[in-house]
TORPA-4810 file (N, C-alpha, C, O; in nm, 3 decimals):
<nodes>
NODE_1_-5.939_-3.434_-8.735_-6.020_-3.519_-8.650_-6.087_-3.428_-8.546_-6.020_-3.351_-8.476_X
NODE_2_-6.216_-3.437_-8.536_-6.287_-3.350_-8.442_-6.277_-3.407_-8.300_-6.223_-3.515_-8.277_X
NODE_3_-6.333_-3.330_-8.206_-6.324_-3.363_-8.063_-6.384_-3.500_-8.033_-6.323_-3.580_-7.962_X
NODE_4_-6.502_-3.528_-8.086_-6.570_-3.654_-8.057_-6.492_-3.773_-8.112_-6.474_-3.873_-8.043_X
NODE_5_-6.444_-3.761_-8.236_-6.366_-3.869_-8.296_-6.236_-3.891_-8.219_-6.196_-4.005_-8.195_X
NODE_6_-6.173_-3.781_-8.179_-6.047_-3.789_-8.106_-6.067_-3.866_-7.975_-5.991_-3.957_-7.943_X
NODE_7_-6.169_-3.828_-7.898_-6.193_-3.893_-7.769_-6.233_-4.039_-7.785_-6.197_-4.123_-7.702_X
NODE_8_-6.307_-4.069_-7.890_-6.347_-4.208_-7.915_-6.223_-4.293_-7.949_-6.207_-4.404_-7.898_X
NODE_9_-6.137_-4.238_-8.034_-6.015_-4.309_-8.073_-5.919_-4.322_-7.953_-5.855_-4.425_-7.935_X
NODE_10_-5.910_-4.217_-7.872_-5.826_-4.221_-7.753_-5.876_-4.328_-7.656_-5.797_-4.405_-7.600_X
NODE_11_-6.006_-4.334_-7.638_-6.065_-4.436_-7.550_-6.032_-4.576_-7.601_-6.001_-4.666_-7.523_X
NODE_12_-6.038_-4.594_-7.731_-6.007_-4.724_-7.792_-5.860_-4.761_-7.767_-5.828_-4.876_-7.739_X
NODE_13_-5.771_-4.662_-7.779_-5.628_-4.688_-7.759_-5.592_-4.712_-7.612_-5.486_-4.768_-7.582_X
NODE_14_-5.679_-4.670_-7.522_-5.653_-4.686_-7.379_-5.730_-4.802_-7.317_-5.733_-4.816_-7.195_X
NODE_15_-5.791_-4.884_-7.399_-5.881_-4.989_-7.347_-5.812_-5.090_-7.256_-5.880_-5.155_-7.177_X
NODE_16_-5.681_-5.104_-7.265_-5.612_-5.202_-7.180_-5.557_-5.142_-7.051_-5.494_-5.212_-6.972_X
NODE_17_-5.580_-5.014_-7.030_-5.539_-4.953_-6.904_-5.637_-4.993_-6.794_-5.751_-5.028_-6.821_X
NODE_18_-5.591_-4.987_-6.669_-5.686_-5.007_-6.560_-5.800_-4.904_-6.571_-5.778_-4.790_-6.613_X
NODE_19_-5.919_-4.944_-6.533_-6.040_-4.862_-6.550_-6.023_-4.721_-6.492_-6.061_-4.623_-6.555_X
NODE_20_-5.967_-4.713_-6.372_-5.952_-4.583_-6.306_-5.861_-4.490_-6.386_-5.893_-4.373_-6.404_X
NODE_21_-5.749_-4.542_-6.433_-5.656_-4.460_-6.511_-5.717_-4.415_-6.643_-5.700_-4.301_-6.685_X
NODE_22_-5.788_-4.507_-6.707_-5.851_-4.473_-6.836_-5.955_-4.363_-6.817_-5.958_-4.266_-6.893_X
NODE_23_-6.039_-4.378_-6.716_-6.142_-4.277_-6.692_-6.081_-4.142_-6.657_-6.127_-4.038_-6.705_X
NODE_24_-5.977_-4.143_-6.573_-5.910_-4.017_-6.538_-5.854_-3.948_-6.662_-5.868_-3.826_-6.678_X
NODE_25_-5.790_-4.025_-6.749_-5.731_-3.967_-6.870_-5.839_-3.911_-6.961_-5.824_-3.801_-7.016_X
NODE_26_-5.946_-3.985_-6.979_-6.054_-3.937_-7.068_-6.122_-3.813_-7.012_-6.154_-3.721_-7.087_X
NODE_27_-6.143_-3.808_-6.883_-6.202_-3.689_-6.820_-6.108_-3.571_-6.838_-6.150_-3.461_-6.873_X
NODE_28_-5.979_-3.594_-6.814_-5.880_-3.487_-6.828_-5.881_-3.431_-6.970_-5.888_-3.309_-6.989_X
NODE_29_-5.874_-3.518_-7.071_-5.868_-3.470_-7.209_-6.001_-3.411_-7.256_-6.001_-3.321_-7.340_X
NODE_30_-6.112_-3.459_-7.203_-6.240_-3.399_-7.237_-6.243_-3.254_-7.186_-6.283_-3.163_-7.259_X
NODE_31_-6.202_-3.235_-7.062_-6.198_-3.101_-7.004_-6.093_-3.014_-7.073_-6.116_-2.895_-7.097_X
NODE_32_-5.978_-3.072_-7.104_-5.870_-2.998_-7.169_-5.914_-2.946_-7.306_-5.889_-2.830_-7.341_X
NODE_33_-5.980_-3.031_-7.382_-6.028_-2.992_-7.514_-6.137_-2.885_-7.501_-6.141_-2.790_-7.580_X
NODE_34_-6.223_-2.900_-7.402_-6.328_-2.799_-7.380_-6.266_-2.665_-7.343_-6.312_-2.560_-7.388_X
NODE_35_-6.161_-2.667_-7.260_-6.093_-2.544_-7.221_-6.019_-2.479_-7.337_-5.994_-2.358_-7.336_X
NODE_36_-5.983_-2.560_-7.438_-5.916_-2.504_-7.556_-6.011_-2.418_-7.638_-5.967_-2.336_-7.718_X
NODE_37_-6.140_-2.437_-7.619_-6.239_-2.357_-7.690_-6.259_-2.399_-7.834_-6.293_-2.315_-7.918_X
NODE_38_-6.240_-2.525_-7.864_-6.262_-2.573_-8.001_-6.407_-2.615_-8.018_-6.474_-2.656_-7.923_X
NODE_39_-6.453_-2.604_-8.139_-6.588_-2.650_-8.169_-6.582_-2.796_-8.212_-6.474_-2.851_-8.229_X
NODE_40_-6.698_-2.858_-8.228_-6.701_-2.999_-8.267_-6.643_-3.023_-8.405_-6.600_-3.135_-8.435_X
NODE_41_-6.640_-2.923_-8.488_-6.589_-2.943_-8.624_-6.439_-2.912_-8.636_-6.379_-2.944_-8.738_X
NODE_42_-6.377_-2.850_-8.533_-6.235_-2.816_-8.538_-6.148_-2.941_-8.524_-6.185_-3.038_-8.458_X
NODE_43_-6.031_-2.934_-8.589_-5.934_-3.044_-8.581_-5.850_-3.027_-8.455_-5.776_-2.929_-8.443_X
NODE_44_-5.859_-3.121_-8.362_-5.784_-3.111_-8.236_-5.646_-3.176_-8.245_-5.562_-3.155_-8.157_X
NODE_45_-5.622_-3.254_-8.349_-5.493_-3.322_-8.359_-5.380_-3.224_-8.387_-5.264_-3.254_-8.359_X
NODE_46_-5.412_-3.107_-8.443_-5.308_-3.007_-8.466_-5.245_-2.961_-8.334_-5.125_-2.935_-8.328_X
NODE_47_-5.328_-2.952_-8.230_-5.281_-2.901_-8.101_-5.237_-3.011_-8.005_-5.149_-2.989_-7.922_X
NODE_48_-5.297_-3.129_-8.017_-5.270_-3.237_-7.921_-5.183_-3.349_-7.976_-5.115_-3.418_-7.900_X
NODE_49_-5.184_-3.368_-8.106_-5.121_-3.485_-8.166_-5.228_-3.590_-8.193_-5.346_-3.570_-8.165_X
NODE_50_-5.186_-3.701_-8.248_-5.282_-3.807_-8.280_-5.326_-3.877_-8.152_-5.256_-3.871_-8.051_X
NODE_51_-5.440_-3.945_-8.155_-5.483_-4.020_-8.037_-5.381_-4.126_-7.994_-5.366_-4.153_-7.875_X
NODE_52_-5.312_-4.186_-8.090_-5.210_-4.287_-8.055_-5.094_-4.222_-7.981_-5.041_-4.280_-7.885_X
NODE_53_-5.053_-4.103_-8.023_-4.943_-4.034_-7.955_-4.984_-3.996_-7.812_-4.907_-4.014_-7.717_X
NODE_54_-5.104_-3.945_-7.799_-5.154_-3.907_-7.666_-5.168_-4.033_-7.579_-5.133_-4.030_-7.461_X
NODE_55_-5.220_-4.141_-7.636_-5.235_-4.266_-7.562_-5.099_-4.319_-7.516_-5.086_-4.367_-7.403_X
NODE_56_-4.998_-4.309_-7.601_-4.865_-4.355_-7.563_-4.812_-4.275_-7.445_-4.749_-4.331_-7.355_X
NODE_57_-4.838_-4.145_-7.444_-4.795_-4.060_-7.333_-4.869_-4.098_-7.205_-4.809_-4.103_-7.097_X
NODE_58_-4.998_-4.123_-7.215_-5.078_-4.162_-7.097_-5.030_-4.296_-7.044_-5.017_-4.314_-6.923_X
NODE_59_-5.005_-4.389_-7.133_-4.957_-4.522_-7.092_-4.822_-4.510_-7.021_-4.800_-4.574_-6.919_X
NODE_60_-4.733_-4.427_-7.077_-4.603_-4.407_-7.014_-4.619_-4.349_-6.874_-4.547_-4.387_-6.782_X
NODE_61_-4.712_-4.256_-6.857_-4.737_-4.197_-6.725_-4.789_-4.302_-6.627_-4.749_-4.305_-6.511_X
NODE_62_-4.878_-4.388_-6.675_-4.931_-4.495_-6.589_-4.822_-4.593_-6.549_-4.817_-4.639_-6.435_X
NODE_63_-4.735_-4.626_-6.644_-4.624_-4.717_-6.614_-4.531_-4.651_-6.512_-4.487_-4.716_-6.417_X
NODE_64_-4.501_-4.521_-6.531_-4.419_-4.448_-6.434_-4.480_-4.454_-6.295_-4.411_-4.482_-6.197_X
NODE_65_-4.610_-4.429_-6.288_-4.679_-4.428_-6.159_-4.667_-4.564_-6.091_-4.644_-4.571_-5.970_X
NODE_66_-4.682_-4.671_-6.167_-4.674_-4.806_-6.110_-4.531_-4.839_-6.066_-4.510_-4.900_-5.961_X
NODE_67_-4.432_-4.798_-6.147_-4.293_-4.829_-6.114_-4.246_-4.751_-5.991_-4.163_-4.801_-5.915_X
NODE_68_-4.298_-4.631_-5.973_-4.254_-4.550_-5.859_-4.301_-4.605_-5.725_-4.250_-4.566_-5.621_X
NODE_69_-4.397_-4.696_-5.728_-4.439_-4.757_-5.602_-4.328_-4.844_-5.545_-4.317_-4.859_-5.423_X
NODE_70_-4.244_-4.900_-5.633_-4.132_-4.982_-5.589_-4.171_-5.119_-5.537_-4.088_-5.191_-5.482_X
NODE_71_-4.296_-5.155_-5.555_-4.341_-5.286_-5.505_-4.347_-5.386_-5.620_-4.351_-5.348_-5.738_X
NODE_72_-4.346_-5.511_-5.585_-4.356_-5.616_-5.686_-4.489_-5.606_-5.761_-4.494_-5.621_-5.883_X
NODE_73_-4.597_-5.579_-5.687_-4.729_-5.568_-5.752_-4.732_-5.447_-5.845_-4.794_-5.452_-5.952_X
NODE_74_-4.666_-5.338_-5.806_-4.659_-5.221_-5.894_-4.581_-5.251_-6.020_-4.619_-5.208_-6.129_X
NODE_75_-4.471_-5.324_-6.007_-4.391_-5.361_-6.123_-4.470_-5.452_-6.218_-4.467_-5.435_-6.339_X
NODE_76_-4.539_-5.550_-6.160_-4.617_-5.641_-6.244_-4.734_-5.568_-6.309_-4.770_-5.599_-6.423_X
NODE_77_-4.793_-5.472_-6.239_-4.901_-5.392_-6.299_-4.846_-5.312_-6.416_-4.913_-5.299_-6.519_X
NODE_78_-4.725_-5.259_-6.401_-4.663_-5.184_-6.511_-4.639_-5.275_-6.631_-4.664_-5.235_-6.745_X
NODE_79_-4.591_-5.396_-6.606_-4.567_-5.490_-6.716_-4.700_-5.525_-6.784_-4.706_-5.534_-6.907_X
NODE_80_-4.806_-5.547_-6.705_-4.937_-5.579_-6.764_-4.988_-5.464_-6.851_-5.043_-5.488_-6.958_X
NODE_81_-4.969_-5.341_-6.804_-5.012_-5.225_-6.883_-4.937_-5.222_-7.015_-4.995_-5.201_-7.121_X
NODE_82_-4.806_-5.242_-7.007_-4.723_-5.238_-7.128_-4.763_-5.348_-7.225_-4.784_-5.323_-7.344_X
NODE_83_-4.774_-5.471_-7.174_-4.808_-5.582_-7.263_-4.948_-5.567_-7.321_-4.972_-5.606_-7.436_X
NODE_84_-5.040_-5.511_-7.245_-5.174_-5.491_-7.295_-5.186_-5.378_-7.393_-5.285_-5.368_-7.465_X
NODE_85_-5.084_-5.291_-7.399_-5.092_-5.172_-7.482_-4.993_-5.174_-7.599_-4.961_-5.069_-7.654_X
NODE_86_-4.947_-5.289_-7.637_-4.846_-5.297_-7.743_-4.896_-5.246_-7.878_-4.816_-5.205_-7.962_X
NODE_87_-5.027_-5.247_-7.899_-5.080_-5.201_-8.026_-5.055_-5.053_-8.049_-5.057_-5.007_-8.164_X
NODE_88_-5.031_-4.976_-7.943_-5.010_-4.833_-7.958_-4.874_-4.806_-8.023_-4.863_-4.714_-8.105_X
NODE_89_-4.774_-4.882_-7.989_-4.640_-4.869_-8.046_-4.596_-5.004_-8.099_-4.518_-5.073_-8.034_X
NODE_90_-4.644_-5.044_-8.217_-4.614_-5.179_-8.265_-4.466_-5.203_-8.291_-4.422_-5.318_-8.290_X
NODE_91_-4.389_-5.099_-8.314_-4.246_-5.118_-8.340_-4.176_-5.177_-8.218_-4.083_-5.256_-8.232_X
NODE_92_-4.221_-5.138_-8.099_-4.161_-5.190_-7.976_-4.217_-5.327_-7.938_-4.160_-5.397_-7.855_X
NODE_93_-4.328_-5.364_-7.999_-4.396_-5.488_-7.961_-4.308_-5.611_-7.981_-4.300_-5.696_-7.893_X
NODE_94_-4.244_-5.620_-8.096_-4.162_-5.737_-8.124_-4.049_-5.750_-8.023_-4.024_-5.859_-7.971_X
NODE_95_-3.983_-5.640_-7.995_-3.872_-5.643_-7.900_-3.921_-5.680_-7.760_-3.857_-5.758_-7.690_X
NODE_96_-4.033_-5.624_-7.719_-4.086_-5.655_-7.586_-4.127_-5.801_-7.575_-4.101_-5.865_-7.473_X
NODE_97_-4.191_-5.853_-7.678_-4.232_-5.994_-7.675_-4.109_-6.084_-7.668_-4.108_-6.183_-7.595_X
NODE_98_-4.005_-6.051_-7.744_-3.882_-6.129_-7.739_-3.817_-6.122_-7.601_-3.765_-6.222_-7.551_X
NODE_99_-3.819_-6.004_-7.540_-3.760_-5.990_-7.407_-3.836_-6.073_-7.304_-3.776_-6.143_-7.223_X
NODE_100_-3.968_-6.066_-7.308_-4.049_-6.143_-7.213_-4.029_-6.292_-7.235_-4.012_-6.368_-7.139_X
NODE_101_-4.030_-6.334_-7.359_-4.010_-6.476_-7.390_-3.873_-6.522_-7.343_-3.860_-6.631_-7.287_X
NODE_102_-3.772_-6.441_-7.366_-3.637_-6.476_-7.322_-3.627_-6.489_-7.171_-3.567_-6.583_-7.119_X
NODE_103_-3.686_-6.394_-7.100_-3.682_-6.399_-6.953_-3.754_-6.524_-6.903_-3.705_-6.592_-6.812_X
NODE_104_-3.868_-6.552_-6.960_-3.944_-6.670_-6.915_-3.866_-6.798_-6.947_-3.859_-6.888_-6.863_X
NODE_105_-3.809_-6.807_-7.066_-3.735_-6.928_-7.104_-3.612_-6.949_-7.016_-3.589_-7.060_-6.966_X
NODE_106_-3.535_-6.845_-6.996_-3.416_-6.857_-6.912_-3.456_-6.886_-6.768_-3.394_-6.967_-6.700_X
NODE_107_-3.562_-6.819_-6.722_-3.608_-6.841_-6.585_-3.655_-6.983_-6.562_-3.618_-7.045_-6.463_X
NODE_108_-3.734_-7.034_-6.654_-3.781_-7.172_-6.639_-3.665_-7.271_-6.645_-3.663_-7.369_-6.571_X
NODE_109_-3.569_-7.246_-6.732_-3.452_-7.334_-6.742_-3.373_-7.333_-6.612_-3.331_-7.439_-6.563_X
NODE_110_-3.352_-7.215_-6.556_-3.275_-7.206_-6.432_-3.351_-7.270_-6.315_-3.290_-7.338_-6.232_X
NODE_111_-3.481_-7.249_-6.308_-3.559_-7.312_-6.201_-3.554_-7.464_-6.216_-3.539_-7.535_-6.117_X
NODE_112_-3.567_-7.513_-6.339_-3.558_-7.657_-6.363_-3.421_-7.710_-6.322_-3.410_-7.819_-6.266_X
NODE_113_-3.318_-7.633_-6.351_-3.182_-7.672_-6.310_-3.174_-7.681_-6.158_-3.118_-7.777_-6.104_X
NODE_114_-3.229_-7.581_-6.090_-3.228_-7.582_-5.944_-3.304_-7.700_-5.887_-3.259_-7.763_-5.791_X
NODE_115_-3.418_-7.730_-5.946_-3.497_-7.844_-5.901_-3.419_-7.974_-5.921_-3.419_-8.061_-5.834_X
NODE_116_-3.352_-7.987_-6.036_-3.274_-8.109_-6.063_-3.158_-8.124_-5.965_-3.131_-8.234_-5.917_X
NODE_117_-3.090_-8.013_-5.936_-2.978_-8.020_-5.841_-3.030_-8.058_-5.702_-2.970_-8.140_-5.633_X
NODE_118_-3.141_-7.996_-5.661_-3.198_-8.030_-5.531_-3.243_-8.176_-5.528_-3.225_-8.245_-5.428_X
NODE_119_-3.302_-8.222_-5.638_-3.346_-8.362_-5.647_-3.227_-8.457_-5.641_-3.236_-8.565_-5.582_X
NODE_120_-3.116_-8.417_-5.702_-2.995_-8.500_-5.695_-2.948_-8.513_-5.550_-2.903_-8.619_-5.507_X
NODE_121_-2.960_-8.402_-5.477_-2.923_-8.408_-5.335_-3.012_-8.502_-5.257_-2.964_-8.580_-5.175_X
NODE_122_-3.141_-8.496_-5.284_-3.236_-8.585_-5.216_-3.212_-8.730_-5.259_-3.230_-8.822_-5.180_X
NODE_123_-3.171_-8.749_-5.384_-3.146_-8.885_-5.434_-3.028_-8.950_-5.364_-3.011_-9.072_-5.373_X
NODE_124_-2.946_-8.872_-5.295_-2.833_-8.928_-5.222_-2.874_-8.997_-5.092_-2.795_-9.069_-5.032_X
NODE_125_-2.996_-8.974_-5.049_-3.041_-9.030_-4.920_-3.023_-9.182_-4.913_-2.971_-9.231_-4.813_X
NODE_126_-3.063_-9.258_-5.015_-3.042_-9.403_-5.004_-2.894_-9.442_-4.989_-2.862_-9.545_-4.930_X
NODE_127_-2.806_-9.359_-5.041_-2.663_-9.388_-5.029_-2.616_-9.390_-4.885_-2.520_-9.460_-4.851_X
NODE_128_-2.684_-9.315_-4.801_-2.646_-9.313_-4.659_-2.664_-9.453_-4.599_-2.584_-9.498_-4.517_X
NODE_129_-2.771_-9.520_-4.641_-2.799_-9.652_-4.586_-2.709_-9.760_-4.647_-2.688_-9.865_-4.585_X
NODE_130_-2.657_-9.736_-4.768_-2.570_-9.835_-4.834_-2.424_-9.817_-4.795_-2.343_-9.908_-4.814_X
NODE_131_-2.391_-9.701_-4.741_-2.251_-9.676_-4.706_-2.210_-9.768_-4.591_-2.290_-9.803_-4.505_X
NODE_132_-2.082_-9.805_-4.592_-2.032_-9.902_-4.497_-1.995_-9.837_-4.364_-2.039_-9.882_-4.258_X
NODE_133_-1.914_-9.732_-4.369_-1.867_-9.672_-4.244_-1.932_-9.538_-4.216_-2.004_-9.483_-4.300_X
NODE_134_-1.906_-9.487_-4.097_-1.963_-9.358_-4.055_-1.906_-9.244_-4.140_-1.976_-9.147_-4.168_X
NODE_135_-1.780_-9.255_-4.180_-1.718_-9.150_-4.261_-1.786_-9.141_-4.397_-1.813_-9.031_-4.445_X
NODE_136_-1.814_-9.254_-4.458_-1.882_-9.253_-4.588_-2.023_-9.196_-4.574_-2.068_-9.118_-4.658_X
NODE_137_-2.092_-9.234_-4.469_-2.227_-9.182_-4.446_-2.224_-9.030_-4.427_-2.312_-8.960_-4.478_X
NODE_138_-2.126_-8.980_-4.356_-2.114_-8.837_-4.331_-2.085_-8.762_-4.461_-2.143_-8.656_-4.487_X
NODE_139_-1.996_-8.817_-4.543_-1.964_-8.754_-4.673_-2.088_-8.751_-4.762_-2.117_-8.648_-4.824_X
NODE_140_-2.160_-8.860_-4.771_-2.281_-8.866_-4.855_-2.386_-8.769_-4.802_-2.451_-8.699_-4.880_X
NODE_141_-2.404_-8.764_-4.670_-2.502_-8.673_-4.611_-2.463_-8.526_-4.639_-2.548_-8.444_-4.672_X
NODE_142_-2.335_-8.495_-4.626_-2.286_-8.359_-4.656_-2.308_-8.324_-4.802_-2.350_-8.212_-4.834_X
NODE_143_-2.279_-8.418_-4.891_-2.299_-8.396_-5.035_-2.448_-8.375_-5.065_-2.485_-8.290_-5.147_X
NODE_144_-2.532_-8.452_-4.997_-2.676_-8.439_-5.017_-2.722_-8.300_-4.973_-2.797_-8.234_-5.046_X
NODE_145_-2.678_-8.253_-4.856_-2.716_-8.120_-4.809_-2.663_-8.010_-4.900_-2.731_-7.911_-4.927_X
NODE_146_-2.541_-8.028_-4.948_-2.481_-7.929_-5.037_-2.561_-7.917_-5.167_-2.590_-7.806_-5.211_X
NODE_147_-2.598_-8.028_-5.228_-2.675_-8.025_-5.352_-2.815_-7.967_-5.330_-2.863_-7.887_-5.411_X
NODE_148_-2.878_-8.006_-5.222_-3.013_-7.954_-5.194_-3.008_-7.802_-5.173_-3.091_-7.729_-5.226_X
NODE_149_-2.910_-7.755_-5.095_-2.896_-7.611_-5.071_-2.862_-7.537_-5.200_-2.916_-7.429_-5.225_X
NODE_150_-2.774_-7.593_-5.281_-2.738_-7.530_-5.408_-2.860_-7.519_-5.499_-2.880_-7.417_-5.566_X
NODE_151_-2.942_-7.622_-5.501_-3.064_-7.617_-5.582_-3.158_-7.508_-5.535_-3.215_-7.436_-5.618_X
NODE_152_-3.177_-7.495_-5.405_-3.264_-7.390_-5.351_-3.206_-7.252_-5.381_-3.281_-7.161_-5.415_X
NODE_153_-3.076_-7.236_-5.368_-3.012_-7.107_-5.398_-3.031_-7.071_-5.545_-3.060_-6.955_-5.576_X
NODE_154_-3.014_-7.166_-5.634_-3.034_-7.141_-5.777_-3.177_-7.093_-5.803_-3.199_-6.998_-5.879_X
NODE_155_-3.272_-7.158_-5.741_-3.413_-7.120_-5.759_-3.437_-6.979_-5.706_-3.503_-6.899_-5.772_X
NODE_156_-3.385_-6.947_-5.587_-3.407_-6.814_-5.528_-3.343_-6.705_-5.613_-3.406_-6.601_-5.636_X
NODE_157_-3.223_-6.726_-5.660_-3.157_-6.626_-5.745_-3.234_-6.608_-5.875_-3.249_-6.495_-5.923_X
NODE_158_-3.281_-6.717_-5.931_-3.357_-6.709_-6.056_-3.484_-6.627_-6.039_-3.517_-6.544_-6.124_X
NODE_159_-3.556_-6.649_-5.930_-3.680_-6.574_-5.906_-3.648_-6.424_-5.895_-3.722_-6.342_-5.950_X
NODE_160_-3.542_-6.389_-5.826_-3.503_-6.248_-5.813_-3.465_-6.190_-5.949_-3.502_-6.077_-5.981_X
NODE_161_-3.391_-6.266_-6.029_-3.350_-6.217_-6.162_-3.469_-6.201_-6.256_-3.471_-6.109_-6.337_X
NODE_162_-3.566_-6.290_-6.246_-3.687_-6.278_-6.328_-3.761_-6.149_-6.292_-3.804_-6.076_-6.381_X
NODE_163_-3.775_-6.122_-6.164_-3.842_-5.999_-6.120_-3.766_-5.877_-6.169_-3.826_-5.780_-6.214_X
NODE_164_-3.634_-5.881_-6.161_-3.552_-5.771_-6.209_-3.566_-5.755_-6.361_-3.569_-5.644_-6.412_X
NODE_165_-3.574_-5.867_-6.431_-3.592_-5.862_-6.576_-3.724_-5.798_-6.616_-3.729_-5.718_-6.710_X
NODE_166_-3.831_-5.832_-6.545_-3.961_-5.772_-6.576_-3.962_-5.623_-6.543_-4.026_-5.544_-6.612_X
NODE_167_-3.891_-5.585_-6.437_-3.882_-5.442_-6.406_-3.805_-5.370_-6.518_-3.840_-5.259_-6.556_X
NODE_168_-3.701_-5.434_-6.569_-3.626_-5.377_-6.681_-3.712_-5.361_-6.805_-3.700_-5.262_-6.878_X
NODE_169_-3.799_-5.458_-6.830_-3.890_-5.449_-6.944_-3.983_-5.330_-6.927_-4.009_-5.256_-7.022_X
NODE_170_-4.034_-5.312_-6.806_-4.124_-5.199_-6.781_-4.052_-5.066_-6.800_-4.109_-4.972_-6.855_X
NODE_171_-3.926_-5.057_-6.755_-3.849_-4.934_-6.774_-3.824_-4.910_-6.923_-3.837_-4.798_-6.971_X
NODE_172_-3.788_-5.015_-6.995_-3.767_-5.002_-7.139_-3.895_-4.955_-7.209_-3.892_-4.867_-7.294_X
NODE_173_-4.005_-5.015_-7.171_-4.132_-4.980_-7.234_-4.172_-4.837_-7.201_-4.227_-4.767_-7.286_X
NODE_174_-4.144_-4.794_-7.080_-4.174_-4.656_-7.043_-4.101_-4.561_-7.138_-4.158_-4.462_-7.184_X
NODE_175_-3.975_-4.591_-7.166_-3.899_-4.506_-7.258_-3.951_-4.518_-7.401_-3.953_-4.420_-7.476_X
NODE_176_-3.993_-4.637_-7.439_-4.044_-4.657_-7.574_-4.176_-4.585_-7.596_-4.204_-4.541_-7.708_X
NODE_177_-4.257_-4.572_-7.493_-4.387_-4.509_-7.506_-4.383_-4.358_-7.490_-4.482_-4.290_-7.517_X
NODE_178_-4.271_-4.304_-7.448_-4.259_-4.159_-7.434_-4.261_-4.092_-7.571_-4.197_-4.137_-7.665_X
NODE_179_-4.337_-3.984_-7.580_-4.343_-3.908_-7.704_-4.218_-3.822_-7.713_-4.178_-3.759_-7.615_X
NODE_180_-4.156_-3.819_-7.830_-4.037_-3.738_-7.851_-4.078_-3.591_-7.854_-4.173_-3.554_-7.922_X
NODE_181_-4.004_-3.509_-7.780_-4.031_-3.366_-7.779_-3.970_-3.304_-7.904_-3.854_-3.327_-7.936_X
NODE_182_-4.051_-3.226_-7.974_-4.003_-3.159_-8.095_-3.973_-3.016_-8.058_-4.057_-2.945_-8.002_X
NODE_183_-3.850_-2.972_-8.091_-3.812_-2.835_-8.056_-3.847_-2.739_-8.166_-3.822_-2.619_-8.154_X
</nodes>
């Protein structure tokens, strides 16, 4: 594969990266190939690897860069890069899709559970008015507050676990996109 074909294929494999990262990578490899001193007819894949392998390495670097920020937006950007670039490593695609689907399903179930528990607490409000004595009203009010708080806690824990799960997916994908070093 000559220089022009290689860069065209590399650009195609990087199409889901953020514009800035894609342009930086293409400029870098254009200059790198020029510095190698190859002509347009020389095969560059012997020295660099296939465009898919190079793209996987670039994607892994971009994911690393996003994860090192340590912010939620950086983590979500890393997940978006990975999900947008699954065509580069199709073997990992099935596993990543299953992981994302699992996290979303469990997360939605847990949030729904939290909402139901909180709603059950709110549903106790009419019981306060039907209760006969002050002790019964106090018990019902306490039960209502306990259920509402438990529902909110379930929702908060679920949101944190979902964020942690997506960060785990990004870390897994970073490892999956790394090119194996051949000794």
